[in-house]
C-alpha positions as CSV (number, residue, x, y, z in Angstrom):
1,M,-0.4,-0.2,-0.3
2,A,0.9,3.4,-0.8
3,R,0.9,6.7,0.9
4,F,2.2,9.9,1.5
5,S,2.8,11.8,4.6
6,M,4.3,15.0,5.9
7,T,7.0,14.1,8.7
8,N,7.0,16.2,12.3
9,D,10.1,18.5,10.4
10,S,7.7,19.2,7.3
11,L,10.0,16.9,5.3
12,P,8.1,15.1,2.5
13,T,7.9,11.3,3.1
14,L,6.8,9.0,1.1
15,S,6.2,5.2,1.5
16,C,5.3,1.5,-0.2
17,G,4.6,-1.6,0.9
18,P,8.0,-1.6,3.2
19,L,10.4,1.4,1.5
20,L,10.0,4.3,4.3
21,L,11.6,7.3,2.0
22,V,12.3,10.3,3.6
23,L,13.6,13.6,1.5
24,A,14.6,17.3,2.4
25,P,14.7,19.5,-0.9
26,S,16.0,21.9,1.4
27,L,19.3,20.7,1.8
28,G,20.6,20.0,-1.6
29,G,17.9,18.8,-2.8
30,S,18.7,15.3,-0.9
31,I,17.3,12.2,0.3
32,A,17.3,12.5,4.2
33,S,17.2,8.5,5.0
34,L,15.7,5.9,3.2
35,T,14.5,2.9,5.5
36,Y,13.6,-0.9,5.4
37,V,10.3,-1.2,7.9
38,T,10.2,-5.4,8.5
39,E,6.7,-6.7,9.5
40,D,7.3,-6.6,13.0
41,K,8.1,-3.0,12.5
42,R,11.2,-3.1,12.8
43,E,12.9,-0.1,11.0
44,I,16.7,-1.6,8.6
45,P,18.2,1.8,7.4
46,V,18.9,0.9,3.6
47,L,20.6,4.4,3.1
48,H,23.2,5.8,5.4
49,G,20.8,8.5,6.1
50,S,19.4,10.8,9.5
51,E,16.6,10.3,11.6
52,G,14.9,14.6,11.4
53,F,16.3,17.2,9.5
54,P,20.3,16.3,8.4
55,S,22.6,18.1,10.1
56,H,24.7,18.7,7.1
57,V,24.3,17.5,3.6
58,L,27.1,14.9,3.7
59,M,24.8,13.4,6.8
60,A,22.2,12.4,4.3
61,G,21.5,9.5,2.4
62,S,21.9,10.3,-0.9
63,F,22.6,14.0,-3.0
64,P,22.4,14.6,-6.5
65,L,25.6,15.3,-8.5
66,V,25.1,18.6,-11.2
67,P,26.3,19.5,-13.7
68,F,29.5,17.5,-12.3
69,A,30.7,15.0,-10.4
70,N,33.6,14.6,-8.1
71,R,36.2,16.7,-8.9
72,V,38.0,19.8,-10.8
73,R,41.6,19.8,-10.6
74,G,42.4,23.5,-9.6
75,G,38.7,24.6,-9.8
76,R,40.1,25.6,-13.4
77,F,39.0,24.2,-16.8
78,S,38.4,26.1,-20.2
79,F,35.8,25.3,-22.9
80,R,35.9,26.7,-26.0
81,G,38.0,29.4,-25.3
82,R,36.1,30.7,-22.2
83,E,38.2,29.9,-18.9
84,V,36.3,28.9,-15.9
85,T,37.1,29.4,-12.4
86,L,34.9,27.3,-9.4
87,A,35.6,29.0,-5.5
88,P,36.0,25.4,-3.8
89,N,32.7,24.0,-1.9
90,L,33.4,22.3,0.6
91,A,36.3,23.1,3.8
92,G,39.1,21.7,3.9
93,E,39.1,19.8,0.0
94,A,41.1,22.2,-2.8
95,S,39.6,21.8,-5.4
96,P,35.1,22.0,-6.2
97,L,33.6,18.8,-5.7
98,H,30.0,17.5,-6.9
99,G,28.9,20.6,-9.0
100,Q,26.8,23.2,-7.7
101,V,22.5,21.6,-6.3
102,W,23.7,19.3,-3.5
103,V,24.9,22.3,-1.7
104,Q,21.8,24.8,-2.5
105,A,18.1,24.5,-1.7
106,W,15.7,22.7,-4.5
107,E,11.6,23.7,-5.0
108,V,9.2,21.0,-3.9
109,V,7.6,21.3,-8.1
110,S,5.0,18.2,-6.6
111,V,4.7,15.3,-4.4
112,G,1.7,13.5,-4.8
113,V,1.6,9.2,-3.2
114,D,3.6,7.4,-4.4
115,E,6.0,10.2,-5.9
116,A,7.5,13.4,-5.9
117,E,9.8,16.0,-7.6
118,L,12.0,18.5,-6.8
119,R,13.4,21.2,-9.0
120,F,16.3,23.7,-8.9
121,R,17.2,26.6,-11.5
122,H,20.9,27.5,-11.6
123,A,21.1,31.6,-13.4
124,A,24.4,32.1,-15.4
125,G,26.9,32.9,-12.6
126,E,30.4,31.0,-11.8
127,W,29.4,28.1,-13.5
128,P,28.4,30.6,-16.7
129,W,25.3,28.9,-18.0
130,D,22.0,28.7,-17.7
131,Y,20.2,25.1,-17.0
132,E,17.1,23.2,-14.5
133,A,17.7,20.7,-12.8
134,R,15.3,17.7,-11.8
135,Q,14.5,15.3,-9.3
136,L,11.8,12.9,-9.6
137,F,11.3,10.1,-7.0
138,R,9.5,6.9,-7.1
139,V,8.8,4.2,-4.6
140,E,7.4,0.9,-6.4
141,E,7.4,-2.0,-3.5
142,G,10.6,-3.1,-3.3
143,A,12.3,-0.5,-5.1
144,V,12.9,3.0,-5.2
145,S,13.8,4.9,-8.4
146,V,15.1,8.3,-8.6
147,T,16.2,10.4,-11.9
148,L,18.4,13.2,-11.6
149,S,18.2,15.2,-14.9
150,C,19.2,18.9,-16.2
151,R,18.5,20.7,-19.3
152,N,21.1,23.7,-21.3
153,V,18.1,26.7,-20.8
154,G,21.2,29.0,-22.6
155,G,21.9,30.2,-25.6
156,E,25.0,28.3,-26.0
157,P,26.4,25.0,-25.5
158,M,27.4,24.0,-22.4
159,P,29.5,20.9,-20.7
160,C,27.6,18.9,-18.3
161,G,27.7,15.7,-16.0
162,L,25.1,14.1,-14.0
163,G,25.7,11.2,-10.6
164,H,24.1,10.0,-7.9
165,H,25.7,9.7,-4.1
166,P,24.1,7.2,-2.4
167,Y,25.7,6.0,1.2
168,F,25.1,3.1,2.8
169,P,25.6,1.8,6.4
170,C,28.6,-0.5,7.0
171,D,30.1,-3.2,9.3
172,A,32.6,-5.7,9.1
173,D,30.4,-7.8,7.0
174,T,29.5,-6.2,4.3
175,R,30.3,-6.6,0.2
176,I,29.7,-5.5,-2.7
177,D,29.4,-7.3,-5.9
178,A,30.7,-4.8,-8.8
179,E,31.8,-5.5,-12.2
180,V,34.8,-3.6,-12.8
181,E,37.2,-3.8,-15.3
182,H,39.5,-0.5,-14.2
183,A,40.4,1.9,-11.4
184,W,42.2,5.1,-10.9
185,T,44.7,5.4,-8.6
186,I,44.6,8.8,-6.8
187,D,47.2,12.0,-5.1
188,D,46.4,12.9,-1.9
189,A,44.1,15.7,-3.2
190,T,41.8,12.8,-4.8
191,L,42.4,13.6,-7.9
192,P,43.1,10.9,-10.4
193,L,46.7,9.3,-11.5
194,E,46.8,6.3,-13.5
195,K,44.0,3.6,-14.8
196,V,45.0,0.1,-13.8
197,W,43.7,-3.2,-13.6
198,A,40.9,-3.1,-10.6
199,E,42.7,-6.4,-9.2
200,G,43.8,-6.2,-6.1
201,R,43.2,-3.3,-3.7
202,Y,40.9,-2.1,-6.1
203,A,38.7,-5.5,-6.9
204,L,34.8,-5.1,-6.0
205,R,33.9,-8.6,-6.9
206,E,32.5,-10.3,-3.5
207,R,34.5,-7.5,-1.4
208,L,34.4,-6.3,1.6
209,I,34.1,-2.9,2.0
210,C,33.9,-1.1,5.4
211,G,36.7,0.7,6.3
212,Q,38.9,0.3,3.0
213,G,40.0,4.0,2.3
214,L,38.7,3.9,-1.1
215,D,38.5,6.7,-3.0
216,N,38.5,5.9,-6.2
217,G,36.7,5.9,-9.5
218,F,35.7,2.6,-11.8
219,W,35.9,2.8,-14.9
220,G,33.8,-0.3,-17.7
221,W,31.3,-0.4,-14.6
222,D,28.1,-2.7,-16.2
223,G,25.7,-0.1,-14.3
224,G,24.6,-2.9,-11.4
225,F,25.9,-3.7,-8.1
226,T,25.1,-5.7,-5.2
227,I,25.4,-4.8,-1.4
228,A,24.9,-7.8,1.0
229,A,24.4,-6.0,4.4
230,P,22.8,-7.9,7.5
231,G,19.1,-8.4,7.0
232,L,19.5,-7.4,3.7
233,R,20.0,-7.7,0.1
234,I,20.2,-4.6,-1.8
235,R,20.8,-4.3,-5.7
236,V,21.4,-0.4,-7.4
237,T,21.4,-0.1,-11.1
238,S,21.9,3.2,-13.0
239,P,22.0,2.2,-17.2
240,E,23.2,5.8,-18.4
241,A,26.4,6.1,-15.7
242,R,29.5,4.8,-17.2
243,F,31.0,5.2,-14.4
244,L,31.0,3.9,-10.5
245,H,32.5,6.1,-7.8
246,V,33.4,4.2,-4.4
247,Y,33.9,6.0,-1.6
248,S,35.2,4.0,1.8
249,P,36.6,6.2,4.5
250,G,38.9,3.8,7.4
251,E,36.8,4.7,10.1
252,G,34.0,2.5,8.3
253,E,30.0,2.7,9.7
254,R,29.3,4.1,6.1
255,F,30.7,4.0,1.8
256,A,29.6,5.6,-1.0
257,A,29.0,3.4,-4.4
258,E,28.2,6.6,-6.4
259,P,26.7,5.8,-10.2
260,V,28.4,9.0,-12.2
261,T,28.0,9.5,-15.9
262,H,31.7,10.7,-16.4
263,A,35.0,9.9,-14.7
264,N,36.8,11.8,-12.4
265,A,38.6,15.1,-13.1
266,A,37.6,14.9,-16.6
267,L,36.2,18.8,-17.6
268,N,40.2,19.0,-16.6
269,E,40.8,16.9,-20.1
270,A,40.5,17.7,-23.5
271,E,37.0,17.9,-24.9
272,G,37.9,15.6,-27.8
273,S,38.5,12.7,-24.7
274,W,35.4,13.4,-23.1
275,P,33.2,11.1,-24.7
276,D,35.7,8.4,-23.5
277,L,35.5,10.1,-20.1
278,G,31.8,10.4,-20.7
279,L,31.6,14.4,-20.5
280,R,28.6,15.4,-22.3
281,V,28.0,19.1,-24.2
282,L,24.6,19.8,-24.6
283,E,23.1,22.2,-26.8
284,P,20.9,25.2,-26.2
285,G,18.2,23.0,-25.2
286,E,18.8,19.7,-24.8
287,E,18.6,17.3,-21.8
288,M,20.8,14.2,-20.0
289,A,19.4,12.3,-17.4
290,V,20.7,9.7,-15.0
291,T,18.3,7.4,-13.4
292,M,19.3,5.6,-10.0
293,R,16.9,2.2,-8.9
294,I,17.6,0.6,-5.7
295,E,15.9,-2.7,-4.8
296,V,15.7,-4.2,-1.5
297,E,15.0,-7.7,0.1
298,A,14.5,-8.7,3.8
299,Q,17.8,-11.4,4.3
């Protein structure tokens, strides 16, 4: 049975069957939490989110990445004769991270019984192109899907990349199973150095994932991964995302497995290499989208 409600702090809350999805539109258009409710009313977190309003977007269950994912080296890139400079947007990071929309409030367009739509409108400024981003959330029996889109609403071509940044809870027994071919090694600033085979330290097949000290991008991903966690089996698919970024800090308790359309720091590479690295150039009026589907089963 699907139903819609508002939480005590006015966060849109959708549910269908055992899944309870809470949104935080004013905090980067994020998912505050996603929970699996068992028949005996136990609540098992699917995403590592917050009860109530998150204290920071990085404490949310997931947030959108627009108009680029991960980092821009030194906050500078060039596009067709235009030099673009972006300021850092996270304390302790020298390079701007994850675009703009995750640190801005989104507008609630609509909320229904089993779906909601959010919108973000950007006027040209530091990022010198106009665009409109939207998120459509749908809750089904046993699954949640989030479709993130970006439309160039300006009069000039615009580079663009998208992604989802879900955090998952983990413990010593949590495993991820993902088919990838290559990984990028990184420097001290979490910027890519070298593409290597995804083996050994970078293998993701049936991999214990908690506290692994990873913050790496992966190439040759087949668009899906499975998480085996206490009480749950989680399957995530994202057909439009060609790359996967995995963040597993050494302190454990949570990790991120991010479906993204392009490689880390791709904006710093020559435009001729962008098709291989997953970056798009949107012509005026053109749109791109990336969907993340999370299927959940009790174990």
